[in-house]
ZAMARGU-4260 file (C-alpha; in steps of 0.2 Angstrom, whole numbers, plus 5000, padded with zeros to 4 digits):
<rodrens>
0) 5031/4960/4868 | 5023/4944/4863 | 5012/4935/4875 | 5023/4919/4876 | 5038/4929/4881
5) 5028/4938/4894 | 5022/4922/4901 | 5039/4915/4901 | 5046/4929/4911 | 5031/4929/4923
10) 5034/4910/4926 | 5053/4913/4929 | 5052/4929/4939 | 5038/4925/4951 | 5046/4908/4958
15) 5063/4917/4960 | 5054/4931/4970 | 5044/4918/4980 | 5060/4909/4985 | 5069/4925/4989
20) 5055/4931/5000 | 5053/4913/5009 | 5072/4914/5013 | 5071/4931/5019 | 5056/4929/5030
25) 5062/4912/5036 | 5078/4920/5041 | 5069/4933/5051 | 5055/4923/5060 | 5062/4905/5058
30) 5058/4890/5047 | 5043/4883/5057 | 5034/4900/5059 | 5036/4903/5040 | 5029/4886/5035
35) 5015/4889/5047 | 5011/4906/5039 | 5011/4898/5022 | 4999/4885/5027 | 4988/4898/5037
40) 4987/4909/5022 | 4981/4895/5011 | 4968/4889/5023 | 4962/4907/5026 | 4962/4911/5008
45) 4952/4895/5004 | 4939/4899/5017 | 4937/4917/5011 | 4936/4912/4993 | 4922/4900/4997
50) 4911/4915/5004 | 4916/4927/4990 | 4912/4913/4977 | 4895/4910/4985 | 4891/4929/4985
55) 4896/4931/4967 | 4885/4916/4962 | 4870/4924/4971 | 4873/4940/4962 | 4874/4930/4945
60) 4857/4922/4949 | 4849/4938/4954 | 4855/4947/4938 | 4848/4933/4928 | 4832/4933/4936
65) 4831/4952/4932 | 4834/4948/4914 | 4852/4956/4915 | 4868/4948/4909 | 4880/4946/4924
70) 4895/4951/4914 | 4905/4959/4929 | 4900/4944/4940 | 4907/4932/4927 | 4923/4941/4927
75) 4923/4941/4946 | 4921/4922/4946 | 4936/4921/4934 | 4947/4932/4945 | 4941/4922/4961
80) 4947/4906/4952 | 4964/4914/4949 | 4964/4921/4966 | 4961/4904/4973 | 4976/4896/4964
85) 4987/4911/4969 | 4982/4908/4988 | 4985/4890/4987 | 5002/4892/4979 | 5015/4893/4993
90) 5023/4910/4994 | 5021/4928/5001 | 5020/4937/4984 | 5006/4926/4977 | 4997/4927/4993
95) 4997/4946/4993 | 4990/4947/4976 | 4977/4934/4980 | 4972/4943/4996 | 4971/4960/4987
100) 4960/4951/4974 | 4948/4946/4988 | 4944/4964/4991 | 4928/4967/4981 | 4931/4985/4977
105) 4949/4981/4971 | 4943/4967/4961 | 4929/4977/4952 | 4941/4991/4949 | 4953/4979/4941
110) 4939/4972/4930 | 4933/4989/4924 | 4951/4995/4921 | 4954/4978/4911 | 4938/4980/4901
115) 4942/4998/4897 | 4959/4994/4890 | 4954/4979/4880 | 4943/4976/4865 | 4929/4968/4874
120) 4919/4983/4875 | 4921/4987/4857 | 4915/4970/4853 | 4901/4971/4864 | 4896/4988/4857
125) 4896/4980/4840 | 4883/4967/4846 | 4872/4981/4852 | 4877/4979/4870 | 4882/4993/4882
130) 4893/4993/4897 | 4890/5002/4914 | 4897/4999/4931 | 4884/4986/4935 | 4886/4975/4920
135) 4882/4973/4902 | 4864/4977/4897 | 4855/4973/4880 | 4849/4989/4872 | 4833/4982/4865
140) 4825/4965/4867 | 4817/4958/4852 | 4805/4943/4854 | 4795/4933/4842 | 4802/4941/4826
145) 4793/4934/4811 | 4802/4936/4794 | 4790/4931/4780 | 4797/4924/4763 | 4796/4910/4751
150) 4809/4897/4746 | 4811/4885/4732 | 4821/4869/4734 | 4831/4865/4718 | 4838/4848/4714
155) 4856/4849/4708
</rodrens>
């Protein structure tokens, strides 16, 4: 299935599901508590994402100081960005996905799964990088490589 069709279905199905859940929950607990729950989850999500983002940024800086590439942390940052958008979107389904993505072990498990099922690892291996559970590490480090040679500039 092509990606545009998948995105179209995603943008069609999720709002319908959200509206359905809002009506069902509103019918059970009432309109005011439902609106309060939506606002509370958005506020709680924004609060939690702030701390998760700071923690991820600290790990990025730590890895960079060690000379490692913070690949997993960069993917975590991307997921946290998407997670923030999901939590700020009114609805229970998107909030559930957003809160699950706030669990570090679930987030890392998803990242590892996504990397294993994509061609990113193959691309990284072609550029002499390896992947392990802590991130991507360069196999060998070459510094100050000097290639000697001669050249001649020709006028055309």
